[in-house]
C-alpha positions as CSV (number, residue, x, y, z in Angstrom):
1,M,0.0,0.0,0.0
2,D,2.6,2.5,-1.2
3,H,0.5,4.9,-3.2
4,W,-2.5,7.2,-2.4
5,D,-3.9,6.3,-5.8
6,D,-4.5,2.7,-4.6
7,L,-6.7,3.9,-1.8
8,R,-8.4,6.5,-4.0
9,L,-9.3,3.7,-6.4
10,F,-10.5,1.5,-3.6
11,L,-12.8,4.3,-2.3
12,A,-14.2,5.0,-5.7
13,V,-15.2,1.3,-6.2
14,A,-16.5,1.1,-2.6
15,R,-18.7,4.2,-3.1
16,A,-19.8,3.6,-6.7
17,G,-20.3,-0.2,-6.6
18,T,-19.4,-0.7,-10.3
19,L,-16.2,-0.4,-12.2
20,T,-17.6,1.9,-14.8
21,A,-18.9,4.4,-12.3
22,A,-15.7,4.3,-10.3
23,G,-13.7,4.8,-13.5
24,A,-15.7,7.8,-14.4
25,E,-14.9,9.3,-11.0
26,V,-11.1,8.7,-11.2
27,G,-10.8,9.2,-15.0
28,L,-10.0,5.6,-16.0
29,N,-11.9,3.1,-18.1
30,A,-13.4,0.0,-16.4
31,S,-10.8,-2.5,-17.6
32,T,-8.0,-0.3,-16.1
33,V,-9.9,0.0,-12.9
34,Q,-10.3,-3.8,-12.7
35,R,-6.6,-4.4,-13.5
36,R,-5.4,-2.0,-10.9
37,L,-7.9,-3.2,-8.3
38,R,-6.6,-6.8,-8.8
39,A,-3.0,-5.6,-8.5
40,F,-3.9,-3.8,-5.2
41,E,-5.6,-6.9,-3.8
42,A,-2.7,-9.1,-4.9
43,G,-0.2,-6.7,-3.1
44,L,-2.3,-7.0,0.1
45,D,-2.8,-10.8,-0.4
46,T,-6.5,-10.4,0.4
47,L,-9.8,-9.8,-1.4
48,L,-11.4,-6.4,-0.8
49,F,-14.5,-6.9,-2.9
50,E,-16.7,-9.6,-4.0
51,K,-18.7,-9.4,-7.3
52,G,-22.4,-9.8,-7.0
53,P,-25.4,-9.3,-9.4
54,R,-25.7,-5.7,-8.4
55,G,-22.0,-4.8,-8.5
56,Y,-19.0,-4.9,-6.1
57,R,-19.5,-5.4,-2.4
58,L,-16.9,-5.0,0.3
59,T,-15.5,-8.1,1.9
60,P,-14.9,-8.1,5.7
61,A,-11.3,-7.1,4.9
62,G,-12.6,-4.2,2.7
63,E,-15.0,-3.1,5.5
64,S,-12.0,-2.9,7.9
65,L,-10.0,-0.9,5.4
66,L,-12.8,1.6,4.5
67,P,-12.6,3.9,7.5
68,R,-8.8,4.0,7.3
69,A,-8.9,4.9,3.6
70,E,-11.4,7.6,4.4
71,E,-9.1,9.0,7.1
72,A,-6.2,9.0,4.5
73,E,-8.5,10.8,2.0
74,E,-9.4,13.5,4.5
75,A,-5.7,13.9,5.3
76,V,-5.0,14.5,1.6
77,F,-7.8,17.0,1.2
78,A,-6.8,18.7,4.4
79,A,-3.2,19.1,3.1
80,A,-4.6,20.6,-0.1
81,R,-6.8,23.0,1.8
82,A,-3.9,24.1,4.0
83,V,-2.0,25.1,0.9
84,V,-4.9,26.8,-0.8
85,G,-5.9,28.5,2.5
86,H,-2.6,30.4,2.6
87,D,-2.5,31.2,-1.1
88,Q,-2.4,35.0,-1.5
89,Q,-2.6,34.9,-5.3
90,A,-6.1,35.7,-6.5
91,S,-6.0,33.4,-9.4
92,G,-7.1,29.9,-10.3
93,E,-10.3,27.9,-9.9
94,V,-13.1,28.3,-7.3
95,R,-15.8,25.7,-7.1
96,L,-19.2,27.0,-5.9
97,T,-22.2,24.7,-5.2
98,L,-25.8,25.9,-4.8
99,P,-29.3,24.6,-5.1
100,L,-30.7,24.3,-8.6
101,A,-33.5,26.8,-7.7
102,L,-30.9,29.5,-7.1
103,M,-29.3,29.2,-10.5
104,P,-31.3,32.0,-12.2
105,L,-30.5,34.3,-9.3
106,V,-26.7,33.6,-9.0
107,A,-25.6,32.7,-12.5
108,P,-25.6,36.3,-13.8
109,H,-23.4,37.4,-10.8
110,L,-20.9,34.7,-11.7
111,V,-20.8,35.8,-15.3
112,A,-20.2,39.4,-14.1
113,F,-17.5,38.2,-11.7
114,A,-15.7,36.3,-14.5
115,R,-15.6,39.5,-16.5
116,A,-14.4,41.6,-13.6
117,C,-11.8,39.1,-12.3
118,P,-10.8,37.0,-15.3
119,Q,-7.8,35.5,-13.4
120,V,-10.2,33.6,-11.1
121,R,-12.3,30.9,-12.8
122,P,-15.6,30.1,-11.0
123,V,-16.9,26.6,-11.5
124,L,-20.6,26.3,-10.9
125,L,-21.8,23.0,-9.3
126,A,-25.6,23.4,-9.3
127,D,-26.9,20.4,-7.3
128,D,-29.6,19.9,-4.7
129,D,-27.5,17.3,-3.0
130,R,-25.1,18.5,-0.3
131,L,-21.7,18.3,-1.9
132,D,-18.9,17.9,0.5
133,L,-17.5,21.3,1.4
134,G,-13.7,21.2,1.1
135,R,-13.6,18.0,-0.9
136,D,-16.0,18.6,-3.8
137,T,-16.4,22.3,-3.6
138,D,-14.8,25.5,-2.1
139,V,-17.9,27.7,-1.5
140,A,-21.5,26.7,-0.8
141,L,-24.7,28.6,-0.9
142,R,-27.1,26.5,1.2
143,A,-30.6,27.1,2.5
144,T,-30.6,25.5,5.9
145,A,-31.4,26.0,9.5
146,A,-28.0,24.8,10.7
147,P,-24.7,24.9,8.6
148,V,-22.0,22.3,9.0
149,A,-19.6,22.7,11.9
150,T,-16.5,22.7,9.7
151,A,-17.7,25.7,7.7
152,V,-17.4,29.4,8.3
153,G,-19.5,32.0,6.6
154,R,-22.5,34.2,7.2
155,S,-26.3,34.0,7.1
156,L,-27.4,36.3,4.3
157,C,-31.2,36.3,4.6
158,G,-34.3,34.1,4.9
159,V,-35.6,31.8,2.2
160,A,-39.4,31.9,1.9
161,W,-41.6,29.1,0.5
162,C,-45.2,29.3,-0.5
163,R,-47.9,27.2,-2.2
164,Y,-48.3,28.0,-5.9
165,A,-50.7,27.0,-8.6
166,G,-51.4,28.1,-12.2
167,V,-53.0,31.5,-12.7
168,D,-56.0,29.9,-14.3
169,T,-56.9,28.2,-11.0
170,E,-59.0,29.6,-8.2
171,G,-59.1,29.3,-4.4
172,E,-57.1,27.1,-2.1
173,A,-59.0,23.8,-2.3
174,L,-56.8,22.3,-5.0
175,P,-55.2,18.9,-5.4
176,W,-51.5,18.6,-4.8
177,V,-48.3,17.9,-6.7
178,H,-46.0,16.2,-4.2
179,Y,-42.2,15.9,-4.1
180,V,-40.3,12.7,-4.4
181,G,-37.1,12.2,-2.4
182,M,-37.3,15.4,-0.3
183,D,-38.6,13.9,3.0
184,L,-36.2,16.0,5.1
185,S,-37.2,19.3,3.5
186,P,-38.8,21.6,6.0
187,A,-41.4,22.6,3.3
188,V,-42.3,18.9,2.7
189,Q,-42.5,18.3,6.5
190,W,-44.8,21.3,6.8
191,R,-47.2,20.0,4.1
192,R,-47.4,16.6,5.8
193,S,-48.2,18.2,9.1
194,V,-50.8,20.6,7.8
195,H,-52.1,18.8,4.7
196,G,-51.1,15.3,5.5
197,G,-54.3,13.8,4.1
198,S,-53.9,15.3,0.7
199,T,-53.7,13.0,-2.3
200,A,-51.2,13.7,-5.1
201,R,-52.3,14.4,-8.6
202,L,-48.7,14.0,-9.6
203,S,-45.3,13.5,-7.9
204,V,-42.1,15.1,-9.2
205,Q,-38.4,15.1,-8.3
206,G,-36.7,18.3,-7.4
207,V,-37.7,22.0,-7.2
208,L,-37.2,22.6,-10.9
209,G,-39.4,19.6,-11.7
210,M,-42.1,21.1,-9.5
211,H,-41.8,24.5,-11.2
212,A,-42.0,22.9,-14.6
213,V,-45.3,21.1,-14.0
214,L,-47.3,23.4,-11.8
215,A,-48.7,25.9,-14.3
216,G,-50.4,23.1,-16.4
217,S,-51.3,20.7,-13.6
218,G,-54.4,22.4,-12.2
219,A,-52.9,21.6,-8.8
220,Q,-50.9,23.3,-6.1
221,G,-47.3,22.6,-4.9
222,L,-44.5,24.1,-2.9
223,L,-41.8,26.4,-4.3
224,P,-39.3,28.9,-3.0
225,C,-40.8,32.3,-3.5
226,V,-37.7,33.4,-5.4
227,L,-38.7,30.9,-8.1
228,G,-42.5,31.0,-7.9
229,D,-42.9,34.8,-7.7
230,G,-40.9,35.3,-10.9
231,D,-43.2,33.2,-13.0
232,P,-46.2,35.0,-14.4
233,A,-47.9,31.7,-15.1
234,L,-48.1,31.0,-11.4
235,R,-49.9,32.6,-8.4
236,R,-49.5,32.3,-4.7
237,V,-52.0,30.1,-2.8
238,G,-52.2,31.6,0.6
239,A,-49.4,33.1,2.7
240,P,-45.7,32.0,2.7
241,L,-45.1,29.0,4.9
242,P,-44.1,29.6,8.6
243,L,-40.6,28.2,8.2
244,T,-37.2,29.2,9.5
245,I,-34.8,28.7,6.6
246,R,-31.8,30.9,6.1
247,L,-29.5,31.2,3.1
248,W,-25.9,30.7,4.2
249,L,-22.7,31.5,2.2
250,L,-20.2,29.0,3.5
251,I,-16.5,28.1,3.0
252,H,-14.5,25.4,4.6
253,A,-12.6,26.8,7.6
254,D,-9.3,25.9,6.0
255,L,-10.0,28.1,3.0
256,R,-11.0,31.3,4.8
257,R,-7.7,33.0,4.0
258,S,-7.5,31.9,0.3
259,A,-7.3,35.0,-1.8
260,R,-9.3,33.6,-4.8
261,V,-12.0,32.3,-2.5
262,R,-12.3,35.6,-0.7
263,R,-12.4,37.5,-4.0
264,L,-15.5,35.5,-5.2
265,V,-17.2,35.7,-1.8
266,D,-16.6,39.5,-1.5
267,F,-18.1,39.9,-5.0
268,L,-21.2,37.7,-4.3
269,V,-22.3,38.8,-0.8
270,P,-23.4,42.4,-1.5
271,R,-25.2,41.4,-4.7
272,L,-27.1,38.6,-2.9
273,L,-28.0,40.9,-0.1
274,A,-29.4,43.3,-2.6
275,Q,-31.8,40.6,-3.7
276,R,-33.0,39.8,-0.1
277,A,-36.6,40.8,-0.8
278,Q,-36.8,38.3,-3.6
279,L,-35.4,35.5,-1.5
280,E,-37.6,36.4,1.5
281,G,-40.7,36.7,-0.6
282,T,-41.4,40.3,0.2
283,G,-40.5,41.9,-3.1
284,P,-42.9,42.7,-5.9
285,L,-44.6,39.6,-7.5
286,G,-43.8,38.8,-11.2
287,P,-40.9,39.7,-13.4
């Protein structure tokens, strides 16, 4: 076990479960992944995986190696963050993750930043999943009640949600469009507590999926006000939900002194604060 690349390959297979998916993560084809994995196992004189009908599963030896490999991975990432965190050169790549619903709001600011500071290259990772801050991304915009402990940053404003339906509908006694895979969302939990007996006319995945179907569904569904209020094909149904959700701009604590990270953060914060009314659902409705 002389090379970090062996452990990196091991982790990729353990997490992905297939050689093809693991290869896509580490930039290798499936046959190369298989050859290197076999060589790694031969060097250890033990099997780390067993092949099953659904892909590769860890053996007991692989299970015992997994937490140690994750510790080594974190050490590698921490070393990289330590270097970047003391970099005083405002140049290079900065990775930013944010929810898909905030794309229309934030993307124009990133384009403006790229023009104003061409030596820093923003990389936009729009994803509703929580990417690992410090591993997958440098800066995160997250709508949450409690940010992760390893992050530093600031709470910018509230994020309001409301019920929406097509403008051709009337009243509040409408069927529902439900979310799939968002059980931990405060908005979904609110709907279940207040409208738990509602039946779904349709179920969709993700906020953008909900936005795409609501106008023509004849039903109501939940959206962030920053998305729903800007669509003339939608109307609010009732008042915004009584939720405590804040928009946080976060960076990993190790990166707080990085010049290029600070340059992007300092550019974004005042522009997002200027759009506070849109995010909190108190601005004018419509475009």
